[in-house]
Residue, then its C-alpha position, 0 to 999 in steps of 0.5 A: m220354644f222347647v218343651t219338658f215336664c214338671a209338678r202339679l202343685p196344689e195351690p198357687v205359690k208365687l215364685s220369682v226365677n229366671i229360668s233360662n238360668l236353669i237350662h243349658r243353651r246347647q239344647n234344641p228348641e222344640k224338643l219334649n223333654p221330662y221334668l220330673m218331680f221327686s219328694g226329696n229323693c231326687k238324687e237316689a232316682l237320679a244315681f239310679y237311673k245313672a247306674c241302670l242307664d249308664g248316663e251321666i247327671v250333667s249338672m245339679q243344684t240344691f234349694a241352698d244354691s237357688p233363689v227360692d226361700v226354704p228352711d235350713e232342713d230343705k236345702h239339701r233337697i234338689f232344685n234342679a238336674e240335668f240328666r242324660a245318656e245316650n238318646v235319653f235326657f231329663m230334667a229332674s228336681d225334688d218337689l217345693p217343701n210346702h207344695q208336696v207330688s204325689r206319684g202320677s202328678n209329678f209332671a207337667l210339660f215345660v215351654i220355653f219361648s223366645k217371643k214374650e208375645e207369644q208366651e203370653k198368647v199361649f198362656s192366654k188360651l191354655s189358661d182359659g177355662g183351667k187354673v192358674t198355678f202361677p200367674l205369668e210374671n217375669g217371664f214365667g207362669m204355670l197353670t192346667d188347662k181344662f182337660g187336666i195337664q200341667w204347664m210351664l211357660a217360660g221366656e228366654 
């Protein structure tokens, strides 16, 4: 499994995305990486981190190039990006237009499973006493556990 961070959404949303297409297969499984969410300034933040850390923006995809339907005025926002600098790696994006993040709630643990059965078992256990944001469908689910930790679980 692969672990990363993402953002809290204030209410359940239906989202169908092939998560495995967003993640470069060269990533080492069972590694924790942050997934940061921004309020429309992801591109600016990545440029700042690139200059500060002498890094590179490995990939960047806008909502216009994503499977998510957004209004035209939001198509320029970042759907998914990857950043790397020496021993630093993280993924990032702008928040969903109808689900804005705020500082302190703009991350979650992101786990990718190679076995569907394991994903289903972990999703069930984590959601016990918590709140499901996206039901586990089409290999993806999102929840907040009973301790307030946000999780995104995806299948390869």
